[in-house]
C-alpha positions as CSV (number, residue, x, y, z in Angstrom):
1,X,-14.0,-38.8,-3.8
2,X,-14.3,-34.8,-3.0
3,X,-11.7,-33.5,-0.8
4,X,-12.7,-33.2,2.7
5,X,-11.8,-29.3,2.8
6,X,-11.5,-27.1,-0.2
7,X,-8.0,-26.1,-1.1
8,X,-6.8,-23.2,-3.2
9,X,-5.4,-24.8,-6.0
10,X,-9.0,-25.8,-7.1
11,X,-10.2,-22.2,-7.1
12,X,-9.5,-20.0,-10.3
13,X,-8.2,-16.6,-8.8
14,X,-10.8,-13.9,-8.9
15,X,-10.3,-10.0,-8.3
16,X,-11.5,-9.9,-4.6
17,X,-9.6,-13.0,-3.6
18,X,-6.4,-11.4,-5.1
19,X,-7.0,-8.2,-3.4
20,X,-7.5,-9.8,-0.2
21,X,-4.7,-11.9,-0.3
22,X,-2.1,-9.0,-1.5
23,X,-3.6,-6.7,1.1
24,X,-2.6,-8.9,3.9
25,X,0.9,-9.8,2.3
26,X,1.4,-5.9,1.7
27,X,0.6,-4.8,5.4
28,X,3.2,-7.4,6.7
29,X,5.6,-5.7,4.4
30,X,4.4,-2.4,5.4
31,X,4.8,-3.2,9.1
32,X,8.5,-4.3,8.7
33,X,9.2,-1.0,6.9
34,X,7.5,1.2,9.8
35,X,10.7,1.1,12.1
36,X,12.8,2.7,9.5
37,X,10.2,5.3,8.6
38,X,9.9,5.9,12.4
39,X,13.6,6.4,12.7
40,X,13.9,8.6,9.6
41,X,11.2,11.2,11.0
42,X,12.1,10.8,14.6
43,X,15.6,11.8,13.6
44,X,14.5,15.0,12.4
45,X,14.7,16.8,15.9
46,X,16.8,14.6,18.0
47,X,19.7,13.8,15.5
48,X,19.6,16.2,12.6
49,X,23.0,14.7,11.3
50,X,21.4,11.3,11.1
51,X,18.3,12.9,9.4
52,X,20.5,14.4,6.9
53,X,22.2,11.2,5.9
54,X,19.1,9.3,5.8
55,X,17.3,11.9,3.8
56,X,20.3,11.9,1.2
57,X,19.7,8.1,1.1
58,X,16.1,8.4,0.5
59,X,16.7,10.8,-2.4
60,X,18.5,8.0,-4.3
61,X,16.6,6.8,-7.3
62,X,16.1,3.0,-5.9
63,X,15.0,4.1,-2.5
64,X,12.6,6.4,-4.0
65,X,11.0,3.5,-6.2
66,X,10.8,1.6,-3.1
67,X,8.9,4.5,-1.4
68,X,6.7,4.5,-4.4
69,X,6.0,0.8,-3.8
70,X,5.6,1.4,-0.1
71,X,2.9,4.0,-1.0
72,X,1.1,1.8,-3.3
73,X,0.9,-0.8,-0.6
74,X,-0.3,1.6,1.9
75,X,-3.1,2.7,-0.2
76,X,-4.1,-0.7,-1.3
77,X,-4.5,-1.7,2.3
78,X,-6.2,1.7,3.2
79,X,-8.5,1.8,0.5
80,X,-9.4,-2.0,0.9
81,X,-10.2,-1.1,4.8
82,X,-12.7,1.4,3.4
83,X,-14.4,-1.3,1.5
84,X,-14.6,-3.7,4.5
85,X,-15.7,-0.7,6.6
86,X,-18.8,-0.2,4.2
87,X,-19.1,-4.2,4.2
88,X,-19.5,-4.0,8.1
89,X,-22.8,-2.1,7.6
90,X,-23.8,-4.3,4.8
91,X,-23.5,-1.6,2.1
92,X,-22.3,-2.8,-1.4
93,X,-22.4,-6.5,-0.8
94,X,-24.0,-7.7,-3.9
95,X,-21.7,-9.2,-6.5
96,X,-22.2,-6.3,-8.9
97,X,-21.2,-3.6,-6.3
98,X,-18.3,-5.6,-4.9
99,X,-16.6,-5.8,-8.2
100,X,-17.3,-2.1,-8.9
101,X,-15.7,-1.0,-5.6
102,X,-12.7,-3.2,-6.1
103,X,-12.2,-1.8,-9.6
104,X,-12.5,1.7,-8.3
105,X,-10.0,0.9,-5.4
106,X,-7.6,-0.2,-8.1
107,X,-8.0,2.8,-10.3
108,X,-7.9,5.1,-7.3
109,X,-4.8,3.5,-6.0
110,X,-3.0,3.9,-9.4
111,X,-4.0,7.4,-9.8
112,X,-2.8,8.4,-6.3
113,X,0.6,6.5,-6.7
114,X,1.3,8.2,-10.1
115,X,0.6,11.7,-8.4
116,X,2.6,10.6,-5.5
117,X,5.3,9.3,-7.9
118,X,5.2,12.7,-9.8
119,X,5.6,14.6,-6.5
120,X,8.6,12.4,-5.5
121,X,10.2,12.9,-9.2
122,X,9.9,16.8,-8.7
123,X,11.3,16.6,-5.1
124,X,8.2,18.1,-3.8
125,X,8.0,15.7,-0.9
126,X,11.3,14.5,0.1
127,X,14.1,17.1,-0.4
128,X,17.1,18.4,1.7
129,X,18.9,21.7,1.0
């Protein structure tokens, strides 16, 4: 007898499913990190001493790696949002274009993250004198 409702374990994972699930999980992690980002950014004018301490912490290598991962999550969600925006106008909904756009998103995200990683490693973004 067939199951009444489909279960995820009977499906073989495919690229668009993985992108959709990872985008949702990623945005939850991103949402939890926003208060810390807001405290760091908000302390720039109101609490300069706190901002100096937080900037020194952010310049540590493990924190920079977390920041790169944070950027990857943000880009992943943002670029997937563009895909869903196009889909809301029924643009690119055939299977060939769905996979093409998904791979383009993946490549664009990797390129953007590599550029961001290079910028952080060169202290072009977060640097305190």
